[in-house]
C-alpha positions as CSV (number, residue, x, y, z in Angstrom):
1,M,109.9,122.4,128.3
2,G,109.8,125.1,131.3
3,S,107.3,124.4,134.0
4,K,105.4,127.4,132.8
5,A,104.7,125.4,129.4
6,M,104.1,122.5,131.1
7,R,101.3,124.1,133.4
8,R,99.8,125.5,130.4
9,I,99.9,122.2,128.8
10,A,98.2,120.6,132.0
11,K,95.7,123.3,132.0
12,E,94.3,122.8,128.4
13,L,94.4,118.8,129.0
14,A,92.1,119.3,131.8
15,A,90.0,121.4,129.9
16,C,89.9,119.2,126.9
17,H,88.9,116.4,129.7
18,A,86.3,118.6,131.2
19,N,84.4,119.4,128.1
20,P,84.9,116.1,126.1
21,V,83.7,115.9,122.2
22,P,80.3,114.8,122.2
23,S,80.0,111.2,120.6
24,L,78.3,111.2,117.1
25,S,75.6,109.2,116.1
26,V,74.8,107.2,113.0
27,E,71.1,106.9,111.7
28,A,69.9,104.8,108.9
29,V,68.8,106.9,105.8
30,S,65.9,105.6,103.5
31,D,66.7,104.8,100.0
32,D,64.8,108.1,98.8
33,D,66.9,110.1,101.0
34,L,70.0,108.5,99.5
35,K,68.6,109.5,96.2
36,H,68.0,112.9,97.1
37,W,71.4,113.0,98.6
38,Q,73.3,111.5,95.3
39,G,71.1,114.0,93.2
40,K,72.2,117.1,95.3
41,H,75.7,116.2,95.2
42,A,76.2,114.6,91.9
43,H,79.1,117.0,90.8
44,I,81.2,115.5,93.9
45,Q,83.4,112.6,92.7
46,P,83.9,109.5,94.8
47,A,87.3,109.0,95.9
48,S,88.0,106.2,94.0
49,D,87.3,107.9,91.0
50,R,89.6,110.7,91.3
51,E,93.1,110.7,89.9
52,T,96.1,110.2,92.5
53,V,98.7,112.5,92.6
54,G,102.2,111.0,92.8
């Protein structure tokens, strides 16, 4: 790899370290919130119910 490519990669890596992705937080939801979400997204099949493609 040429030095120009290495400088570009180093610059991009430095930018990533300067602007890290904020950590995600998880909040507990109430049963009402869960039931509302399930009702709103009832058309989405859980991954375990989907057919596997082999």
